[in-house]
N, C-alpha and C positions, 0 to 999 in steps of 0.2 A: 593492654589489659583485658581479663578473661570478661566479653560477650556479656556476659549473665551474671558475674560479679558486678561492672558495671550499673547496670539494671536494678541491681540491687540497691547499690547502692545511692542512688537516684530516686531509688522508691521508700532510701529510710529517709532521706534528707525530706523530703514534700510530707511524709505523716511528722517528722516533726517542725513543720511551718505552723507556727503560728496565726489562730484569727488574726485580722486587721483591724477590727472590732471587737470590743467587749460586749457591746449591746454598740444597739444603732434603729436610730424613731426611722427609719426609712424602710428594711424589712426584720422578716426575724431570723437571725443565725440559726443556722446549721451546726453543734459541738461536733465538732470532730477534731484528734488527736491524738497520734501516734502513741502519745506517754498517759492516754486513757485506753485502761483495757482490753473498750472493746475492740479495738483497734491493734492489731498484730506487726508486726516485720513482718515475719512469712509471706516470701510473693510467688502467688502459685504460679502466675503472666512466669513464662521461658523466656519468649522472644517478640519483638514487636522491631517495628523496619527501620532502621539507621536513621534515614533521613524525616521522620516522623519528627513533626514540628511542637515543639514543646508543650502548647494547648494539648493537645490532645494526646501529648503522654500523658499527663497528669494525671485526665478522664481514668484510663486506661488505669492510671494509679491508682484512684477511687474507687471505680468499678472493684478490686483487688480487693479493697480493702472492705465493701461494704460483703462482702462473698466468703469475708472470715470473720461477719460478725453474727455475732451468734443471736441481737435483737432484729436487724435486717435485713432487704432483700433488695435485688436489683429488679422489679418490673417493665424498666424502658433506660433507655440509652440514647440520647444524640434522637432521641423520636424529629422529625422533620414534616412542620404541619405548611402542607400544601391546600390551593386555592386553583380550581384552572390552570394547573401547570405556571401556576408563579407561589415560592417556596414560600411566605406567609415569615415563617423565623422555624425557630428549634429549642421543644425544653431536654435540656440536655439530664435528669432523671427523675423517674418514677422511683420513687421509696416505696416501702412498708414497711414501719413500723412496728412490727410484729409483735414485741416489748407494750407498748401503751396502745396496737391496734387502731394504728390513722397511719392513715396514705400521706406523702408526704412529694411534691412536686420542689427538688433539690436545683438554686443552677450555681452554678461551681466557677469563682474565681481564684488563677492563681497571677499573682501582679509583683513585678520589681516594679519601686518608684525612687526616685530620688526628689529632696526638698532642697526647695531653694527659695530662700528668705529674700530673694529681690522682689517675687510675685504679690500680688496681695490678696489677705484673704488664708485663711491659714488648712483648710483645704485644696483649695487649690495650688498650694505648695507643692503639693506631690504631684509629681508627673513622670513619664518615659525616661530613663538615660537618654534618650532621641530627641527628647522635647514634642513626643509624636503623642502621644497617650497622658490623658491623667486621670487622679483618682475620682474627681466629680462629676467627668464626665461619663467615667464607671457605673458609678453609683445612681448618677440621672439616665443612665443607659438601663442597666434593673429596672430601674423605677417605675418607665413610662415607658418599654418597648418587652423587655423579656419577662419579665413576670406577668402583665394584665396579657398573655400569650397566651394563659392558663386559663381565660375568662372569652376568647374567641370562641365563637357557637363554633365553626371549624374543631380545635381545640376538644372542643367538649362534645362532637358528634367522632372525635377518635377513640381520645378517650370508652365513649360509649360501648364504639365498635368493637374493644378490647375488653370489654364485658369488666370493664374498671368505672370505681363510681364515680360519675365524674364532678358530684360539688361536695365530695366528702375529700376534695386533698386542701391542705394547706399548705404552703408558699415557706418555703427559707432559701434562703443563702447560705453556701461553706465558703466567707469570701480567706482565704487565704494568702499573704504575702513573705514575704522580705523589703526591709525600708533601709537607705543609706541617705545620710544627713550631711550637709558638709564639716570637713576635718576641723575645724575650730564649735563647731555645735556638737562633734562628738561625744558623748556621754550627757547630754541635756535631756532635760524630761518635755517634751513633747506634746500639747493637747486633743483630743480627734484620731485618737487612735490606741492599740494596742503597744506601748512600747517595746517589750517585748517580740516584738518585730522587727527594730532597727539591731539590724547583725553586722553594719559596717559605717562605710562612707566613702565622699565622692574628690575627686582630687581635679588638676587640671594635671598634665604630662610635668611640668617645668616642677612641681610638687612633686609627682610621683618621684622625679630623678633627684629632688635635695632631699629625701627621706631612706633612701640604699643605702645601706652601709652596708661591708664586708662579710661574705657567703651569705645574704638574705639569696634564696633563690625564689622561681616565681614560679606559675602557671597562668598560662590564659584561656581560661577554659571552654570547650565551644559550648554553645547556649544550655541543649539539651541536657549541659551537665552542672548548669545552676543552684539548682538542685539540690549536689552534693554539700557533705558538706569537710571543706579546706582542707581537713585533720586526713578525710578518707582517700585524700588524693595520695597518685605515689609516681607520677608524675612531673617534673618541677623543671623548669629552664635556666640559664643564667640571666644575669643584670641586662647585659646590654645585646642576647636574643629579644628580650622582652619587650625593650624600647622601641628596637625596628620592628618588630611587628605590631607594638600599638602606635607609631608611629604612620603607618602607613595606614589602617583601620580610621584614625581620628583626622590622616587626608581625603577618609570618603563620608563625609562625618557623621562614622562609629563610634558610639563610647562603646569601650571595652571595661569585662570581669575583669579584675585581677585578683588574685589571691598568693600573700604574701608567705614563707618559709623563713625564721628565721634558724640561727643555728641552735639556739636553744632550743626546738620543736614549741613554739610560740606560733601563731595564726595570725594572719589581720584577710579581709577580704572587701574589695574596695572599687569603685566606676571610674574607672581614668574615661575624664569626661571630653568631649570635643571643643563645648560652647563655653 
């Protein structure tokens, strides 16, 4: 596939990702959606390093979207705050809302979580596919570390040196995500999160094998392509190849995202988990 075309598909998938919360008591939310006419699918970014990690990739997409916005501009991105050669942290984006004449500090989060009903506590149940990350941990990190950095004296001095009104910045979080629930709970309502973010389910390898039907084809996308809509994919592999590749990954305790396409051109997306 042409690399520019692949990049455009990733960008569209990024823009189409809903906010993980409709409201949140811990922080104000940054309203962001490709379905909003404020943000358009035109990608001015033409090329990025192939090995660029997903988190840095979405930061570039965010910048491109704001660049195309009619009412917002980027003042600074990935602003590292350093004191005595020690990095205190980083501000993701400083944005000028020209429509409302406001200055914003925006933290960008893009996450993939699965729901484990065996864990106690509703928010605690949303975890990373490899069980190394949790939604609650990210919220606490935003609340206790990333957002307070703006008020640090060193940060305030940085902003003054940049001729920015340090005391006028308000803070918002652009928290985007895709969620996957146990297959037997797919279609249920889940409290405390935006259910529009639930795009698929998770299952074990045995369950994946049991659900296969003749002529179904699959894709095990690289992580940078997790942003893409499955229907935008044009490279599919056989069931046998997908099982072999999945077994190797699960042996290394690495869950895999999988897309399925049926003969009738319907699509599913799900994680095959190792645990």
